[in-house]
Structure formats: structure tokens, C-alpha cells
C-alpha positions in Angstrom: 0.7 -0.1 -21.9 0.0 0.8 -18.3 1.6 -1.3 -15.5 -0.4 -4.1 -13.9 -1.4 -2.0 -10.8 -2.4 0.9 -13.0 -4.5 -1.4 -15.1 -6.3 -2.6 -12.0 -6.9 1.0 -10.9 -8.3 1.9 -14.3 -10.7 -1.1 -14.2 -9.0 -2.9 -17.2 -8.1 -5.9 -14.9 -10.4 -7.1 -12.2 -8.8 -8.9 -9.3 -10.5 -12.0 -7.8 -13.3 -10.6 -5.6 -12.9 -7.1 -7.0 -11.3 -4.2 -5.1 -11.4 -4.9 -1.3 -10.7 -1.3 -0.4 -9.9 2.0 -2.2 -9.5 5.6 -1.2 -7.9 8.5 -2.9 -4.4 7.3 -2.0 -4.4 3.5 -1.7 -6.0 0.3 -3.1 -6.2 -3.1 -1.5 -7.1 -6.2 -3.6 -6.5 -9.9 -3.7 -3.4 -11.0 -5.6 -4.0 -12.0 -9.2 -1.6 -14.9 -9.6 -1.6 -16.8 -6.4 -4.8 -18.6 -5.4 -4.5 -18.3 -1.6 -7.4 -16.9 0.3 -6.8 -13.4 1.7 -3.4 -13.0 0.0 -3.7 -9.2 -0.5 -1.8 -6.5 -2.3 -1.7 -2.9 -1.0 -0.7 -0.3 -3.5 -0.6 3.5 -3.7 -3.0 4.9 -6.3 -0.2 7.2 -7.5 2.2 5.5 -9.8 5.5 5.4 -8.0 8.2 2.8 -8.0 9.9 2.9 -4.6 9.0 3.5 -0.9 11.1 6.7 -0.7 8.8 8.3 -3.3 5.9 8.3 -0.8 5.0 11.5 0.9 5.1 11.5 4.7 1.3 11.5 4.7 1.2 8.6 2.3 3.8 6.6 4.3 1.7 7.1 7.5 -1.5 6.2 5.7 0.2 3.1 4.2 1.2 1.9 7.7 -2.3 2.4 9.0 -3.9 0.5 6.1 -1.5 -2.5 6.5 -2.0 -2.4 10.3 -5.8 -2.4 9.8 -5.7 -5.2 7.2 -3.5 -7.4 9.3 -5.7 -6.9 12.4 -8.8 -7.7 10.3 -7.2 -10.9 9.0 -6.0 -12.1 12.4 -9.3 -11.4 14.2 -11.8 -12.3 11.5 -10.3 -15.1 9.4 -9.9 -18.5 11.1 -6.6 -20.5 10.9 -4.2 -17.7 10.0 -1.1 -18.3 12.0 1.2 -15.6 10.8 1.0 -12.7 8.3 4.0 -11.8 6.1 4.4 -8.4 4.6 6.9 -7.7 1.9 7.6 -5.6 -1.2 9.6 -6.8 -4.2 8.5 -4.7 -7.1 10.5 -6.7 -9.6 7.9 -7.6 -12.2 5.4 -4.8 -11.5 7.2 -1.5 -11.3 4.5 0.1 -9.2 5.2 0.2 -5.4 3.0 -2.5 -3.8 3.1 -4.6 -0.6 2.2 -8.3 -0.4 0.2 -9.2 2.7 0.5 -13.0 2.8 -1.3 -15.1 5.4 0.2 -18.4 6.5 -2.3 -21.2 7.2 -1.5 -24.4 9.1 -1.9 -26.5 6.0 1.1 -24.8 4.4 3.5 -26.4 6.9 2.2 -29.9 6.7 4.9 -32.4 5.7 3.4 -33.0 2.3 4.0 -29.4 1.4 7.7 -29.2 2.4 10.5 -30.2 0.1 13.5 -32.1 1.5 15.5 -28.9 1.2 13.1 -27.2 3.6 11.3 -25.0 1.0 7.6 -24.5 1.2 5.6 -25.8 -1.7 2.2 -24.2 -1.9 -0.4 -26.8 -2.9 -3.8 -25.3 -3.6 -6.7 -27.5 -2.3 -10.2 -27.3 -3.6 
């Protein structure tokens, strides 16, 4: 069975809202399992597992895609205070980057545990 990202690329799994952007090297789509508006995943089309496997051209292009996406989010989407970018690749063994926006509601006192951890509460 193909990895989750490869299944998205093959059209077997459709992310919420479909594919936001795709070219011959990268795909950008909404995350599948977290219902937070504009929480995006940026992945290379080529199945690789770690950042060091990117070619120099791909690494440069990845940086430009993440830069363009974060600028779009900050200028076009209201209420985004910060944008976090990270890569874990623990469950999905296909290199991908989380582009996670932080909204003001996430830091309200009802969303924070006594130990300081953020609890994301999805509001309809």
C-alpha cells in the first residue's frame, strides 16, 4: 500500500478542499486529520523520506513554496497571528512540512490546560 502522501498524489485520497497547489515537484493541500482552517501540508511529489534527499533545485523550490504560502496566509487570511513550520515524518514516511497558522482563539484561557499546553477546540 502506498504511503498517505502518495495516495493523495495518486488521487486515492482527496484532502479537504482538494489540492491547493501542485506542480511537477511539489503539492500543497489542507491537512487531513486536523480541522483548522489553512493548516496546510507541503510535500515533494517524489517519494523521499528526509530533507537531505532533496536535490538542490528541489530544496530551493521548497523554500520558495513555503515562503509564498506563508506570505499568502499572512496577507490574505484574517486573524492569523503566527505561522509555524515543522516536519516530523513519524507516521507518514514521505517528507512533508506542516504549515500551521495560529489564530487568537487558540490562546484563549479556555483552550489552555493548567500545565500550559494548548488544547485545540474546534468551533463550528
